[in-house]
N, C-alpha and C positions, 0 to 999 in steps of 0.2 A: 667652312662645309660641316665638320662635326657639332660646331656651336649652332648653327642653324638647324641642324636634325635634334639636338638636344631641346632647344628652344620650342621648337615645333612640336616635339612630343610633350614636354611639359605641360604645353596649352592645352595640348587635347585630353590629357589626363586632368587638368583644371576643368575644361570644359567637361567631361564625363563625371567628374565628381558633382558638379554644380546638377547636372541634369539628375543623377541619382538620389541627391538630398532634397530635390524639389519633387521628384516622385514619392519619396518616402516622407514627406514633410505631414504629420498628422496635426490636427487642430485638437487640443484638449474637448473631451466630453465634459460639458459643463450641466448645469442645473441640479436639482435636488435627486439623491439616490435613495433607495430605501435600504436601511441596515439593519443586520442582525449578527449578533455575535455568540458565540458557542467555544467555551473554554475546553481546552483538551486536558488530558492526563499530564501530570506534572514531568518536566522535560520530553513530552511529545509535540510540541508545537513546531510550527515552521515546516521544514522539510520532511519530518517523521508523520504530519498529519495530512500531507496533500491530499491523499487518497482515501482518508478516512472519513466518512460521513458523519461529521460532526452534528448536523442537524439531526439525523437519527439517532444518535446516540444521546443527544440532549432532552429527546422528544418520545423515546422508547418507540421509535419507528413510526409516529404518528404522522412527522413531516420529514420528508428527504430532500436530497439535493435534487434529486431526478425531478421529484414533484415541483419544486420551487422554480428549477431551468425550464421547466414545460409551461408550468401556470402563474407563475409569480407570487404575490404574497399581499395580505393586506396590512395598512398600517393599523398597528394596534394590537395584531394577533400574537401569540404569546409562543415561543419555542423554549423549553425549558424555563429559567429565571428572567427571560429577557424579552422584549417586545419590539415587534418590526417599527422602527423609526425613521423618518424622512430628515434627511440631512444633507447639506452640500459641503463635498470635500474641498476643503481649503487648499490654495493654491500651493500650499507647500506639502500637499498630500499627506499630511498628519492624522491618520486615523485615529489615534489614541486621544489625542487634544480635542479633537471633534466631538467624540464621544462623551467626552467630560462635560464639554459646553452643551450638549445636548441633554445631559442629565442622565445618559445611559449608565455610566459608570462614574466611579470617584477616584479611582486609580489610575493615577499619571503615567504609570509604568506599568501596564498589565502584559503579562508574558504568558505563554503556552494557552493561546486563545486563537479562534480562526474568527475572522470577519465576512461576511457575505453581504455584496452591494449588487442592488437589482436598478437597472434602469431602462428605459425604452427609446430606442433609436427609430424615429418616424422617418420614412423614404419615402419621396413620392413616387419614385419608380423604383425596379428592381436594379441592384448594383452589384455587378459580379467582380470579384478579384480585387476588392478593397482593402487597403493595409489598416488594421488594428493593431496600435501599439500600447504595450503596457509594462509598466514598473513595478517592481514590490520589494516590500521588506516585511517577512522573508518571502516564502514559497508563495505561488500562485495558480490558480485554475479557473479556466474560463470556459461558459457556456455562451452559445448563441442560437436563439429560438429552440432551446431543449437540447442541444448537442454541444458536447465537448469538443471544443476547437483550440485548446491550449492547455498544456500542463507543465509546467517546471518546479520540481521539487528541489528548490535550493534555499540555503541560507544566506542571504545577501542585506546590503541597503538598497535604497531605493532610488538613489542617484539625485539627479538635478530636476527640478520642474522643466517640462518641455522637450527632456529627451526621454527615450523610451529602450529600455533593455531587451525587451522581446517584440518582434515584429511578426504577425500573423495575418495570412491572407483569407478574407472571409467572404462570403456573399451575402447581400441583403435581400430581402423581399420587398415589395412594394406595400408599404403601411409601416404596420409597428413590428418593430424587432426587438425581443426581450434578451437584455445582456445580463449576466450573472457572473460576477467576480468573487471569488474566494481567495482572501490572503491569510494565510496560516503565520502565525507570529511566534517564534520561540524565543528570544530575548531583545531587550536593547529597544531601537525605534520600531515604528509600526505604521506602514503607509503604504500608499499605492498613488500611481499616475495611471490615466488612460487617455488614449487619443485616437480618432480616426480619420483618413484622407477623404472620407465621401462626405456626400450633401446630406446632411441629415439635422434634425432638430433633436434634443435630448431633454429628458427629463422622466421621471417614473410616471407610469399611469396604471392605477390599479385595475387588476384583471376583472373582466365580466364576471357575475355570478355564473356557477356550472350548469349545464344544461342536466336537469334532473327528471327521471322518469316521470312520464303522467302515467299514474294508477287510478283506479277505481273502474266503475262499469261503462264499458261501451256501449251502444246499439248496434249489432251487427246483422248484416246482410250478407247474402253469398248468390253470385250467379254465374253458371259455368259456361265458358268459352267454347268454340267449336273446337275440335280436335287438334291438338298440336298448335292451338292459336293463345295458348295462355301466356302470362310472363310478359316479356318485352312487347309481344306482338299484339298484345291487347290492352295495352296501357292507355292509348287514346282512343280504345272504341268504348261507346257507352254501352256497357253490357247490362245496366239496368233498363235502360231504352229497349234494346233487344229481347231482354226476358220480359217486358212487360206492354211489348206492342205500343210503344213510346207513350204511355200512359204515365210511367214514371221515368224521370231522366236524373242523370248525376245532376246536371244544374238545378234542378228543382231541388234536390236533397242537400246540395252543399249550401243552397239559400235557405232553405224553410225547414230543414230536418225531416224527421219521420215520426212513426208512432209504433209503438210495440205493439207486435200482434199483426200489424198491417201486411199484405203480401205483395210479392214480387215475384211474378213467375210461380215456381214450385216451392218458394221459401218464404218464411215470416221474419219480420225485424225481432230481434231477441237480444235481450240484454244480457252480457256475460262479462266477466272480468278477464282481462288478458293476463294468462299467467306470467310469472316471472321470467319464464326462459323464452317468453312470446311466441310461442307455440299455437298458432292459430288452428291448425287443425285438430290437434288433442283437445282444445278448448270447445270446438263447435260437436267433436263427439260427446264430450262430457255434459254439454247442454243439449244433447238431443237433436241438434240441427240435423247432422248427418250420421250414419253409421259408417261411412267410409274413411277409415283412418289413413288413407294414402290419397287424399283427392287432389287431381291433377287437372290443369286445364280449367281453372276457376278465379273469380275475382272475389275477394271480401271487400265490404264497403263498413268501416267502422266509425260511427260518431259520437263525439262527446263534446260538453261544454267547458269551456275555460273561463272560468268567472274572475274577472280582475277589479279590483276596488279604485284604480284609476286606469288612463289612458297611458299606454306603453309605447314608445318608438324604438325600432330597433332590436327587440328581443330577438335571442336566437333560440331557433327550433331546431331539434334533431330527429333524425328518422333513419332506422334500419328496416331492410325488407328482404324478402325470400318469396318470390322473385322482385318484379318491378314495383315502383310506387308512384302515386300521384297524392298531391296534397291540397286541398281547400281549406282558407280560413274565410270566414263570413261571406261565402259564396264566390270569392274569387282563388284562381289557382295559384299557389305559391311556390309548388316546387312540383317537378315533374323528372323522373328518371326512368326510362325504358329499359331496363337492365335484367339479365339472369345472373342471379348471385345467390349465394348465401346469407343469413340475417347477421352473422358474427355474434359476438356475446352481449351480454346484458349489461347495460350501464355504458355501453360505448354506441355511437352513432356514426352511420358510414357517411351521411349526409348532412349537412348543417346550412341553414340559411336563414335570413332575417325577415321577421314578421313584424306587423303593427297589431296592437290589441285595442280596443275600444274599451270604455268604462263600461263595466256589467258583462253581460254573455257575450262570448265569443264562439261561434259554432265551428268546431273541426271535424272535417271529413279526411280520411284517408283510406284509399284505395290500394290493396295489394293484391296483383295479379300471379298468381301461381302455375308455373309452366309444369314441374315435375318435382319429385323429391320432397325435400323439406317446406313448409309453409308457414311464415311467421312473420312478426315485426316487432320493433321497439320505437316509442315516440318520447320525446321529452323536450322540454322548453326551460329557461333560463329566468322565466319571469314569475312574479309571486302570483299564482292563481289558486282559487280552488277547483277542484274537477269533479263533474258530476255530468249525465245526460239531462237535459231537460227537453223534454217534449215539446213540440208546437202548441201554440195556443190557439189553434183551430181546429175545426172538425172534430174526432172522436178522440183527440190527445189526451193522455194522462201522465202527469210527470210521474217519472220512476219511482216506485216505492223503495224506501230504504237506500236513497241514493248516498253513493260514496264521496266525501269530500274531504279535502286535505289541503294542506298550505305548503307551498316552496319549502318554508322554513322545516316543516314537519318532515317533508321529503328528503331534504337535505341532511337532517341528523339521522336518517336511517342509512344513509350511504357509508 
């Protein structure tokens, strides 16, 4: 009797053990990682440097761990004395040997140093509560999609390939997931292993260019709405058509532009540069369009031309608005957000969306409908363009004198 119970209990334990190991079985993350190293102070590697931002120290705060965890990095960019370099982690997890082979270092026993490894986990669908396994020599810190998901300030060896000292439950989004692993080395061996039990493909993908503010002169028009009908309520009301008795419509302007000095209702199209703080109301007062410093229940229309040397597919555009926003590019609606909100800070974009640019001129129209309080916008794009307003080539159109032109590269350097 006792023997049967013992055998049955042993069988149950063995079964449970098999189930547990199958659930926690992580497949190694393969493919090329993007690597950076940053030496620490003497005797301060490993455990002591886990929560020290060695990228910030090496770059005088030009590059930080937070920035890289959220935005990635580009091959060849420098941090201190080293460049981001693509390399495949060997099966034995030896970071030091890999870096020597890649020509990053000549020191085969580099101590007091941190490595940073970036890879992209591409998932067809969102996956929740999956197990990420890591081992390290010595300490380790892990970010996923910009958030710290694991820290272990320890001095240790990394163990054997295929086994993982630390297990972390993480969530993956559909599409690309940016994984950053920092391993801080005190002395002796230096390496890591990483694996995941999710269905993903791995290998580092360079980040897209940042979305940079579109500057220069826009051509502006305003059209008041009915009382209490500005903002979200007027997003899909054609205020140009209402103000002009249907002589001018949003569709006409989105496709053909407008000419400086032409009228719609009680106002004229006026050239003006959007201020850095995005305040439309203050700009219109300065331009002499209105004397009302707190204009409510009104829509603004802003036209600008994005000149692209080549056709671009999948460029990312960003907008922020106070209040609602609607965007046309080359006559087609590409974004619509009927919302009442503040516009946030300069350089950040509340809404992002993908657009295609044709070679040459691309006509951009942005409508911002204001309900009450502040009134403003920001707009940006991550494609290389020149910005200016080109008036239409029909009727009395005259190209804007003293047009403002700038390249994406110049804009990027100002950030």
